[in-house]
Gaussian input, Z-matrix of N, CA and C with variables (Angstrom, degrees):
# hf/3-21g

backbone

0 1
 N
 C     1     B1
 C     2     B2     1     A1
 N     3     B3     2     A2     1     D1
 C     4     B4     3     A3     2     D2
 C     5     B5     4     A4     3     D3
 N     6     B6     5     A5     4     D4
 C     7     B7     6     A6     5     D5
 C     8     B8     7     A7     6     D6
 N     9     B9     8     A8     7     D7
 C    10    B10     9     A9     8     D8
 C    11    B11    10    A10     9     D9
 N    12    B12    11    A11    10    D10
 C    13    B13    12    A12    11    D11
 C    14    B14    13    A13    12    D12
 N    15    B15    14    A14    13    D13
 C    16    B16    15    A15    14    D14
 C    17    B17    16    A16    15    D15
 N    18    B18    17    A17    16    D16
 C    19    B19    18    A18    17    D17
 C    20    B20    19    A19    18    D18
 N    21    B21    20    A20    19    D19
 C    22    B22    21    A21    20    D20
 C    23    B23    22    A22    21    D21
 N    24    B24    23    A23    22    D22
 C    25    B25    24    A24    23    D23
 C    26    B26    25    A25    24    D24
 N    27    B27    26    A26    25    D25
 C    28    B28    27    A27    26    D26
 C    29    B29    28    A28    27    D27
 N    30    B30    29    A29    28    D28
 C    31    B31    30    A30    29    D29
 C    32    B32    31    A31    30    D30
 N    33    B33    32    A32    31    D31
 C    34    B34    33    A33    32    D32
 C    35    B35    34    A34    33    D33
 N    36    B36    35    A35    34    D34
 C    37    B37    36    A36    35    D35
 C    38    B38    37    A37    36    D36
 N    39    B39    38    A38    37    D37
 C    40    B40    39    A39    38    D38
 C    41    B41    40    A40    39    D39
 N    42    B42    41    A41    40    D40
 C    43    B43    42    A42    41    D41
 C    44    B44    43    A43    42    D42
 N    45    B45    44    A44    43    D43
 C    46    B46    45    A45    44    D44
 C    47    B47    46    A46    45    D45
 N    48    B48    47    A47    46    D46
 C    49    B49    48    A48    47    D47
 C    50    B50    49    A49    48    D48
 N    51    B51    50    A50    49    D49
 C    52    B52    51    A51    50    D50
 C    53    B53    52    A52    51    D51
 N    54    B54    53    A53    52    D52
 C    55    B55    54    A54    53    D53
 C    56    B56    55    A55    54    D54
 N    57    B57    56    A56    55    D55
 C    58    B58    57    A57    56    D56
 C    59    B59    58    A58    57    D57
 N    60    B60    59    A59    58    D58
 C    61    B61    60    A60    59    D59
 C    62    B62    61    A61    60    D60
 N    63    B63    62    A62    61    D61
 C    64    B64    63    A63    62    D62
 C    65    B65    64    A64    63    D63
 N    66    B66    65    A65    64    D64
 C    67    B67    66    A66    65    D65
 C    68    B68    67    A67    66    D66
 N    69    B69    68    A68    67    D67
 C    70    B70    69    A69    68    D68
 C    71    B71    70    A70    69    D69
 N    72    B72    71    A71    70    D70
 C    73    B73    72    A72    71    D71
 C    74    B74    73    A73    72    D72
 N    75    B75    74    A74    73    D73
 C    76    B76    75    A75    74    D74
 C    77    B77    76    A76    75    D75
 N    78    B78    77    A77    76    D76
 C    79    B79    78    A78    77    D77
 C    80    B80    79    A79    78    D78
 N    81    B81    80    A80    79    D79
 C    82    B82    81    A81    80    D80
 C    83    B83    82    A82    81    D81
 N    84    B84    83    A83    82    D82
 C    85    B85    84    A84    83    D83
 C    86    B86    85    A85    84    D84
 N    87    B87    86    A86    85    D85
 C    88    B88    87    A87    86    D86
 C    89    B89    88    A88    87    D87
 N    90    B90    89    A89    88    D88
 C    91    B91    90    A90    89    D89
 C    92    B92    91    A91    90    D90
 N    93    B93    92    A92    91    D91
 C    94    B94    93    A93    92    D92
 C    95    B95    94    A94    93    D93
 N    96    B96    95    A95    94    D94
 C    97    B97    96    A96    95    D95
 C    98    B98    97    A97    96    D96
 N    99    B99    98    A98    97    D97
 C   100   B100    99    A99    98    D98
 C   101   B101   100   A100    99    D99
 N   102   B102   101   A101   100   D100
 C   103   B103   102   A102   101   D101
 C   104   B104   103   A103   102   D102
 N   105   B105   104   A104   103   D103
 C   106   B106   105   A105   104   D104
 C   107   B107   106   A106   105   D105
 N   108   B108   107   A107   106   D106
 C   109   B109   108   A108   107   D107
 C   110   B110   109   A109   108   D108
 N   111   B111   110   A110   109   D109
 C   112   B112   111   A111   110   D110
 C   113   B113   112   A112   111   D111
 N   114   B114   113   A113   112   D112
 C   115   B115   114   A114   113   D113
 C   116   B116   115   A115   114   D114
 N   117   B117   116   A116   115   D115
 C   118   B118   117   A117   116   D116
 C   119   B119   118   A118   117   D117
 N   120   B120   119   A119   118   D118
 C   121   B121   120   A120   119   D119
 C   122   B122   121   A121   120   D120
 N   123   B123   122   A122   121   D121
 C   124   B124   123   A123   122   D122
 C   125   B125   124   A124   123   D123
 N   126   B126   125   A125   124   D124
 C   127   B127   126   A126   125   D125
 C   128   B128   127   A127   126   D126
 N   129   B129   128   A128   127   D127
 C   130   B130   129   A129   128   D128
 C   131   B131   130   A130   129   D129
 N   132   B132   131   A131   130   D130
 C   133   B133   132   A132   131   D131
 C   134   B134   133   A133   132   D132
 N   135   B135   134   A134   133   D133
 C   136   B136   135   A135   134   D134
 C   137   B137   136   A136   135   D135
 N   138   B138   137   A137   136   D136
 C   139   B139   138   A138   137   D137
 C   140   B140   139   A139   138   D138
 N   141   B141   140   A140   139   D139
 C   142   B142   141   A141   140   D140
 C   143   B143   142   A142   141   D141
 N   144   B144   143   A143   142   D142
 C   145   B145   144   A144   143   D143
 C   146   B146   145   A145   144   D144
 N   147   B147   146   A146   145   D145
 C   148   B148   147   A147   146   D146
 C   149   B149   148   A148   147   D147
 N   150   B150   149   A149   148   D148
 C   151   B151   150   A150   149   D149
 C   152   B152   151   A151   150   D150
 N   153   B153   152   A152   151   D151
 C   154   B154   153   A153   152   D152
 C   155   B155   154   A154   153   D153
 N   156   B156   155   A155   154   D154
 C   157   B157   156   A156   155   D155
 C   158   B158   157   A157   156   D156
 N   159   B159   158   A158   157   D157
 C   160   B160   159   A159   158   D158
 C   161   B161   160   A160   159   D159
 N   162   B162   161   A161   160   D160
 C   163   B163   162   A162   161   D161
 C   164   B164   163   A163   162   D162
 N   165   B165   164   A164   163   D163
 C   166   B166   165   A165   164   D164
 C   167   B167   166   A166   165   D165
 N   168   B168   167   A167   166   D166
 C   169   B169   168   A168   167   D167
 C   170   B170   169   A169   168   D168
 N   171   B171   170   A170   169   D169
 C   172   B172   171   A171   170   D170
 C   173   B173   172   A172   171   D171
 N   174   B174   173   A173   172   D172
 C   175   B175   174   A174   173   D173
 C   176   B176   175   A175   174   D174
 N   177   B177   176   A176   175   D175
 C   178   B178   177   A177   176   D176
 C   179   B179   178   A178   177   D177
 N   180   B180   179   A179   178   D178
 C   181   B181   180   A180   179   D179
 C   182   B182   181   A181   180   D180
 N   183   B183   182   A182   181   D181
 C   184   B184   183   A183   182   D182
 C   185   B185   184   A184   183   D183
 N   186   B186   185   A185   184   D184
 C   187   B187   186   A186   185   D185
 C   188   B188   187   A187   186   D186
 N   189   B189   188   A188   187   D187
 C   190   B190   189   A189   188   D188
 C   191   B191   190   A190   189   D189
 N   192   B192   191   A191   190   D190
 C   193   B193   192   A192   191   D191
 C   194   B194   193   A193   192   D192
 N   195   B195   194   A194   193   D193
 C   196   B196   195   A195   194   D194
 C   197   B197   196   A196   195   D195
 N   198   B198   197   A197   196   D196
 C   199   B199   198   A198   197   D197
 C   200   B200   199   A199   198   D198
 N   201   B201   200   A200   199   D199
 C   202   B202   201   A201   200   D200
 C   203   B203   202   A202   201   D201
 N   204   B204   203   A203   202   D202
 C   205   B205   204   A204   203   D203
 C   206   B206   205   A205   204   D204
 N   207   B207   206   A206   205   D205
 C   208   B208   207   A207   206   D206
 C   209   B209   208   A208   207   D207
 N   210   B210   209   A209   208   D208
 C   211   B211   210   A210   209   D209
 C   212   B212   211   A211   210   D210
 N   213   B213   212   A212   211   D211
 C   214   B214   213   A213   212   D212
 C   215   B215   214   A214   213   D213
 N   216   B216   215   A215   214   D214
 C   217   B217   216   A216   215   D215
 C   218   B218   217   A217   216   D216
 N   219   B219   218   A218   217   D217
 C   220   B220   219   A219   218   D218
 C   221   B221   220   A220   219   D219
 N   222   B222   221   A221   220   D220
 C   223   B223   222   A222   221   D221
 C   224   B224   223   A223   222   D222
 N   225   B225   224   A224   223   D223
 C   226   B226   225   A225   224   D224
 C   227   B227   226   A226   225   D225
 N   228   B228   227   A227   226   D226
 C   229   B229   228   A228   227   D227
 C   230   B230   229   A229   228   D228
 N   231   B231   230   A230   229   D229
 C   232   B232   231   A231   230   D230
 C   233   B233   232   A232   231   D231
 N   234   B234   233   A233   232   D232
 C   235   B235   234   A234   233   D233
 C   236   B236   235   A235   234   D234
 N   237   B237   236   A236   235   D235
 C   238   B238   237   A237   236   D236
 C   239   B239   238   A238   237   D237
 N   240   B240   239   A239   238   D238
 C   241   B241   240   A240   239   D239
 C   242   B242   241   A241   240   D240
 N   243   B243   242   A242   241   D241
 C   244   B244   243   A243   242   D242
 C   245   B245   244   A244   243   D243
 N   246   B246   245   A245   244   D244
 C   247   B247   246   A246   245   D245
 C   248   B248   247   A247   246   D246
 N   249   B249   248   A248   247   D247
 C   250   B250   249   A249   248   D248
 C   251   B251   250   A250   249   D249
 N   252   B252   251   A251   250   D250
 C   253   B253   252   A252   251   D251
 C   254   B254   253   A253   252   D252
 N   255   B255   254   A254   253   D253
 C   256   B256   255   A255   254   D254
 C   257   B257   256   A256   255   D255
 N   258   B258   257   A257   256   D256
 C   259   B259   258   A258   257   D257
 C   260   B260   259   A259   258   D258
 N   261   B261   260   A260   259   D259
 C   262   B262   261   A261   260   D260
 C   263   B263   262   A262   261   D261
 N   264   B264   263   A263   262   D262
 C   265   B265   264   A264   263   D263
 C   266   B266   265   A265   264   D264
 N   267   B267   266   A266   265   D265
 C   268   B268   267   A267   266   D266
 C   269   B269   268   A268   267   D267

   B1=1.4146
   B2=1.4912
   B3=1.3341
   B4=1.4403
   B5=1.5229
   B6=1.2722
   B7=1.4784
   B8=1.4903
   B9=1.2710
   B10=1.4179
   B11=1.5403
   B12=1.2517
   B13=1.4477
   B14=1.5344
   B15=1.2366
   B16=1.4734
   B17=1.5018
   B18=1.3486
   B19=1.5171
   B20=1.5280
   B21=1.3082
   B22=1.4571
   B23=1.5672
   B24=1.3363
   B25=1.4245
   B26=1.5382
   B27=1.3230
   B28=1.4423
   B29=1.5461
   B30=1.3620
   B31=1.4794
   B32=1.4530
   B33=1.2585
   B34=1.4535
   B35=1.5204
   B36=1.3244
   B37=1.4730
   B38=1.5577
   B39=1.3555
   B40=1.4881
   B41=1.4971
   B42=1.3101
   B43=1.4806
   B44=1.5610
   B45=1.2761
   B46=1.4410
   B47=1.5442
   B48=1.3191
   B49=1.4316
   B50=1.5421
   B51=1.2988
   B52=1.5203
   B53=1.4876
   B54=1.3495
   B55=1.4931
   B56=1.5185
   B57=1.3457
   B58=1.4106
   B59=1.5666
   B60=1.3439
   B61=1.4661
   B62=1.5410
   B63=1.2918
   B64=1.4909
   B65=1.5031
   B66=1.3511
   B67=1.3848
   B68=1.5108
   B69=1.3023
   B70=1.4459
   B71=1.4979
   B72=1.4014
   B73=1.4487
   B74=1.5566
   B75=1.2672
   B76=1.5317
   B77=1.4684
   B78=1.2672
   B79=1.4350
   B80=1.5478
   B81=1.2856
   B82=1.5174
   B83=1.5597
   B84=1.3024
   B85=1.4517
   B86=1.5881
   B87=1.3390
   B88=1.4607
   B89=1.5453
   B90=1.2872
   B91=1.4866
   B92=1.5243
   B93=1.2642
   B94=1.4856
   B95=1.5125
   B96=1.3015
   B97=1.4933
   B98=1.5041
   B99=1.3198
   B100=1.5000
   B101=1.5795
   B102=1.3689
   B103=1.3911
   B104=1.5785
   B105=1.3111
   B106=1.4947
   B107=1.5090
   B108=1.3172
   B109=1.4315
   B110=1.5314
   B111=1.3636
   B112=1.4967
   B113=1.5403
   B114=1.2497
   B115=1.5064
   B116=1.5306
   B117=1.3347
   B118=1.4667
   B119=1.5561
   B120=1.3338
   B121=1.4620
   B122=1.5059
   B123=1.3525
   B124=1.5100
   B125=1.4585
   B126=1.3758
   B127=1.4548
   B128=1.5600
   B129=1.3444
   B130=1.4652
   B131=1.5763
   B132=1.3164
   B133=1.5022
   B134=1.5364
   B135=1.3111
   B136=1.4909
   B137=1.5440
   B138=1.3068
   B139=1.5009
   B140=1.5683
   B141=1.3184
   B142=1.4637
   B143=1.5171
   B144=1.2619
   B145=1.5244
   B146=1.5087
   B147=1.3089
   B148=1.5459
   B149=1.5159
   B150=1.3573
   B151=1.4422
   B152=1.5827
   B153=1.3859
   B154=1.4189
   B155=1.4894
   B156=1.3569
   B157=1.4356
   B158=1.4927
   B159=1.3704
   B160=1.4268
   B161=1.5255
   B162=1.3172
   B163=1.4473
   B164=1.4742
   B165=1.3116
   B166=1.4348
   B167=1.5137
   B168=1.2875
   B169=1.4561
   B170=1.5240
   B171=1.3550
   B172=1.4517
   B173=1.4860
   B174=1.3011
   B175=1.4426
   B176=1.4890
   B177=1.3617
   B178=1.4632
   B179=1.4939
   B180=1.2957
   B181=1.4552
   B182=1.5549
   B183=1.3230
   B184=1.4563
   B185=1.5149
   B186=1.2961
   B187=1.4708
   B188=1.5418
   B189=1.3408
   B190=1.4094
   B191=1.5203
   B192=1.2804
   B193=1.4816
   B194=1.5314
   B195=1.2646
   B196=1.4626
   B197=1.5654
   B198=1.2659
   B199=1.5067
   B200=1.5528
   B201=1.2917
   B202=1.4865
   B203=1.5328
   B204=1.3108
   B205=1.4370
   B206=1.5789
   B207=1.3076
   B208=1.4669
   B209=1.5515
   B210=1.2889
   B211=1.5091
   B212=1.5356
   B213=1.3527
   B214=1.4839
   B215=1.5728
   B216=1.2891
   B217=1.4805
   B218=1.5079
   B219=1.3134
   B220=1.4685
   B221=1.5100
   B222=1.3225
   B223=1.4278
   B224=1.5042
   B225=1.3905
   B226=1.4655
   B227=1.5038
   B228=1.2895
   B229=1.4649
   B230=1.5422
   B231=1.3091
   B232=1.4414
   B233=1.4985
   B234=1.3315
   B235=1.4171
   B236=1.4989
   B237=1.3654
   B238=1.4815
   B239=1.5495
   B240=1.3074
   B241=1.4752
   B242=1.5323
   B243=1.3041
   B244=1.4610
   B245=1.4062
   B246=1.3388
   B247=1.4758
   B248=1.5291
   B249=1.2943
   B250=1.5186
   B251=1.4930
   B252=1.3667
   B253=1.3827
   B254=1.5500
   B255=1.2873
   B256=1.4849
   B257=1.5368
   B258=1.2891
   B259=1.4463
   B260=1.4781
   B261=1.3209
   B262=1.4809
   B263=1.5177
   B264=1.3617
   B265=1.4776
   B266=1.5074
   B267=1.3453
   B268=1.4440
   B269=1.4482
   A1=111.24
   A2=119.10
   A3=123.85
   A4=111.95
   A5=116.46
   A6=121.52
   A7=112.15
   A8=121.61
   A9=126.15
   A10=111.27
   A11=119.42
   A12=121.97
   A13=111.97
   A14=117.19
   A15=117.94
   A16=110.90
   A17=118.51
   A18=117.20
   A19=109.04
   A20=117.51
   A21=119.40
   A22=112.22
   A23=114.03
   A24=120.33
   A25=110.51
   A26=115.74
   A27=121.22
   A28=108.76
   A29=115.84
   A30=120.50
   A31=109.64
   A32=121.35
   A33=123.65
   A34=111.16
   A35=116.86
   A36=122.60
   A37=110.11
   A38=115.23
   A39=119.04
   A40=108.18
   A41=117.06
   A42=118.36
   A43=112.73
   A44=115.86
   A45=122.87
   A46=107.75
   A47=119.75
   A48=118.63
   A49=114.80
   A50=113.07
   A51=117.63
   A52=110.71
   A53=118.59
   A54=118.51
   A55=113.32
   A56=119.39
   A57=122.39
   A58=109.60
   A59=115.30
   A60=119.67
   A61=110.42
   A62=116.87
   A63=119.95
   A64=112.62
   A65=121.45
   A66=124.45
   A67=113.54
   A68=119.40
   A69=124.70
   A70=112.20
   A71=113.24
   A72=119.07
   A73=108.33
   A74=117.94
   A75=120.18
   A76=109.57
   A77=123.11
   A78=125.57
   A79=114.09
   A80=115.44
   A81=119.40
   A82=111.31
   A83=118.53
   A84=122.12
   A85=111.78
   A86=119.83
   A87=118.45
   A88=113.44
   A89=117.95
   A90=121.72
   A91=105.85
   A92=119.24
   A93=120.72
   A94=111.82
   A95=114.79
   A96=120.72
   A97=109.12
   A98=118.99
   A99=122.77
   A100=110.87
   A101=117.86
   A102=117.70
   A103=109.59
   A104=117.58
   A105=121.02
   A106=107.23
   A107=119.67
   A108=120.25
   A109=112.59
   A110=115.78
   A111=121.43
   A112=109.67
   A113=117.07
   A114=121.98
   A115=111.53
   A116=113.18
   A117=117.51
   A118=112.13
   A119=116.58
   A120=120.73
   A121=108.29
   A122=119.14
   A123=120.79
   A124=110.92
   A125=118.11
   A126=122.17
   A127=107.24
   A128=112.24
   A129=117.88
   A130=111.68
   A131=115.07
   A132=117.37
   A133=109.41
   A134=117.99
   A135=119.39
   A136=107.60
   A137=119.13
   A138=120.82
   A139=110.10
   A140=115.30
   A141=121.38
   A142=110.85
   A143=114.83
   A144=116.98
   A145=111.67
   A146=116.37
   A147=117.63
   A148=110.36
   A149=116.76
   A150=120.16
   A151=111.97
   A152=115.12
   A153=118.05
   A154=112.19
   A155=119.36
   A156=120.83
   A157=112.28
   A158=115.03
   A159=120.69
   A160=110.72
   A161=118.76
   A162=123.43
   A163=113.98
   A164=124.12
   A165=125.03
   A166=109.84
   A167=118.59
   A168=119.86
   A169=112.04
   A170=118.44
   A171=121.71
   A172=111.35
   A173=118.75
   A174=118.94
   A175=115.42
   A176=114.24
   A177=121.04
   A178=109.06
   A179=117.93
   A180=121.58
   A181=108.29
   A182=113.74
   A183=121.63
   A184=108.28
   A185=118.48
   A186=120.95
   A187=109.69
   A188=114.10
   A189=118.86
   A190=105.48
   A191=115.88
   A192=124.86
   A193=111.00
   A194=120.57
   A195=123.59
   A196=110.67
   A197=119.66
   A198=120.69
   A199=110.42
   A200=117.83
   A201=119.99
   A202=108.55
   A203=117.52
   A204=118.34
   A205=113.03
   A206=115.81
   A207=117.82
   A208=111.84
   A209=116.14
   A210=117.71
   A211=111.44
   A212=116.00
   A213=120.76
   A214=105.42
   A215=116.91
   A216=117.92
   A217=113.86
   A218=117.72
   A219=120.85
   A220=110.55
   A221=122.07
   A222=123.23
   A223=115.37
   A224=117.49
   A225=118.52
   A226=110.15
   A227=115.99
   A228=124.65
   A229=111.39
   A230=120.69
   A231=120.33
   A232=111.27
   A233=121.09
   A234=123.75
   A235=114.80
   A236=116.49
   A237=122.83
   A238=108.58
   A239=115.57
   A240=119.81
   A241=108.83
   A242=117.21
   A243=118.79
   A244=114.27
   A245=119.61
   A246=121.47
   A247=111.63
   A248=117.96
   A249=121.02
   A250=109.42
   A251=119.92
   A252=124.10
   A253=110.53
   A254=119.19
   A255=122.78
   A256=111.49
   A257=117.97
   A258=123.30
   A259=110.81
   A260=115.50
   A261=119.45
   A262=117.17
   A263=115.04
   A264=119.24
   A265=106.51
   A266=119.14
   A267=119.41
   A268=110.31
   D1=-42.27
   D2=175.52
   D3=-57.78
   D4=-40.03
   D5=-178.93
   D6=-62.06
   D7=-42.78
   D8=-179.65
   D9=-68.71
   D10=-34.14
   D11=175.14
   D12=-67.73
   D13=-35.23
   D14=176.69
   D15=-70.79
   D16=-35.07
   D17=174.81
   D18=-65.73
   D19=-40.03
   D20=179.99
   D21=-59.81
   D22=-39.71
   D23=-179.60
   D24=-68.16
   D25=-41.53
   D26=179.91
   D27=-63.49
   D28=-45.14
   D29=179.21
   D30=-63.09
   D31=-39.03
   D32=179.13
   D33=-63.60
   D34=-43.93
   D35=178.12
   D36=-59.55
   D37=-43.80
   D38=-176.76
   D39=-67.90
   D40=-42.14
   D41=178.46
   D42=-64.94
   D43=-37.44
   D44=179.31
   D45=-66.72
   D46=-45.17
   D47=178.16
   D48=-66.01
   D49=-35.10
   D50=173.94
   D51=-64.33
   D52=-45.04
   D53=176.11
   D54=-63.93
   D55=-35.55
   D56=177.62
   D57=-64.79
   D58=-40.76
   D59=177.48
   D60=-63.06
   D61=-45.53
   D62=177.00
   D63=-61.88
   D64=-42.39
   D65=175.51
   D66=-61.80
   D67=-40.78
   D68=175.01
   D69=-60.07
   D70=-46.22
   D71=-178.03
   D72=-65.01
   D73=-39.52
   D74=-179.25
   D75=-67.30
   D76=-28.18
   D77=177.45
   D78=-78.85
   D79=-25.64
   D80=-178.69
   D81=-89.47
   D82=-43.30
   D83=-176.73
   D84=-60.43
   D85=-50.62
   D86=179.52
   D87=-55.17
   D88=-34.29
   D89=-178.01
   D90=-65.12
   D91=-47.10
   D92=179.87
   D93=-63.09
   D94=-41.57
   D95=-179.91
   D96=-66.79
   D97=-40.92
   D98=178.99
   D99=-65.92
   D100=-39.80
   D101=-179.96
   D102=-70.08
   D103=-35.26
   D104=178.55
   D105=-67.69
   D106=-40.68
   D107=-178.75
   D108=-64.38
   D109=-40.19
   D110=177.70
   D111=-65.15
   D112=-42.41
   D113=179.88
   D114=-63.68
   D115=-45.94
   D116=178.50
   D117=-64.99
   D118=-35.16
   D119=178.38
   D120=-64.52
   D121=-46.36
   D122=-178.80
   D123=-62.25
   D124=-40.29
   D125=-177.91
   D126=-64.62
   D127=-46.09
   D128=-177.76
   D129=-61.36
   D130=-37.63
   D131=179.64
   D132=-69.40
   D133=-38.01
   D134=179.36
   D135=-66.65
   D136=-42.26
   D137=-179.46
   D138=-61.14
   D139=-42.82
   D140=177.41
   D141=-63.89
   D142=-40.56
   D143=177.76
   D144=-62.13
   D145=-40.45
   D146=-179.44
   D147=-75.58
   D148=-34.30
   D149=174.24
   D150=-61.02
   D151=-42.16
   D152=176.91
   D153=-67.11
   D154=-37.17
   D155=177.97
   D156=-62.64
   D157=-45.08
   D158=-175.81
   D159=-76.86
   D160=-27.29
   D161=-177.88
   D162=-84.98
   D163=0.03
   D164=179.03
   D165=-60.52
   D166=-41.23
   D167=-176.43
   D168=-74.02
   D169=-16.17
   D170=178.71
   D171=-105.44
   D172=-4.43
   D173=-179.78
   D174=82.92
   D175=20.64
   D176=-179.13
   D177=-97.76
   D178=123.85
   D179=177.63
   D180=-146.28
   D181=126.84
   D182=175.19
   D183=-118.37
   D184=126.61
   D185=179.96
   D186=-63.94
   D187=145.38
   D188=-179.99
   D189=-103.48
   D190=114.56
   D191=173.71
   D192=-145.53
   D193=166.77
   D194=-174.52
   D195=-54.00
   D196=-37.31
   D197=-177.85
   D198=-70.94
   D199=-47.17
   D200=-179.25
   D201=-68.20
   D202=-39.62
   D203=177.37
   D204=-60.12
   D205=-41.62
   D206=179.42
   D207=-71.93
   D208=-34.23
   D209=175.33
   D210=-61.25
   D211=-44.99
   D212=-179.45
   D213=-71.07
   D214=-38.53
   D215=179.56
   D216=-61.71
   D217=-38.22
   D218=-178.79
   D219=-85.61
   D220=-40.87
   D221=-173.42
   D222=-95.41
   D223=-17.33
   D224=177.85
   D225=75.54
   D226=-143.24
   D227=-179.08
   D228=-57.22
   D229=-46.06
   D230=176.87
   D231=-57.83
   D232=-31.53
   D233=175.92
   D234=-67.21
   D235=-38.47
   D236=173.51
   D237=-60.77
   D238=-48.19
   D239=-177.91
   D240=-62.96
   D241=-43.63
   D242=175.92
   D243=-57.18
   D244=-46.01
   D245=-179.32
   D246=-66.48
   D247=-37.37
   D248=177.22
   D249=-64.67
   D250=-47.18
   D251=179.28
   D252=-62.98
   D253=-46.03
   D254=178.77
   D255=-61.61
   D256=-33.56
   D257=177.92
   D258=-62.72
   D259=-44.56
   D260=178.89
   D261=-76.29
   D262=-21.66
   D263=177.00
   D264=-79.20
   D265=-45.02
   D266=-176.55
   D267=-90.41

């Protein structure tokens, strides 16, 4: 009987360490994702700003807001084209 209790304790420690590892991993990964999201949003806003400056003579204007900045930040040039096409469709 004593032997089975020791196995249960060992299993409990292993499960606890595993859960602690998972919790630590969950706290680190979102921070990296959040920083990448912010950086892509800033880059997207800058690209949209320069597109708007260059597009004044052609009548091209895309509003700069967090959603459009993130679309351009994630998709790059295809994101800019997507936003311009969507603007003319809608």
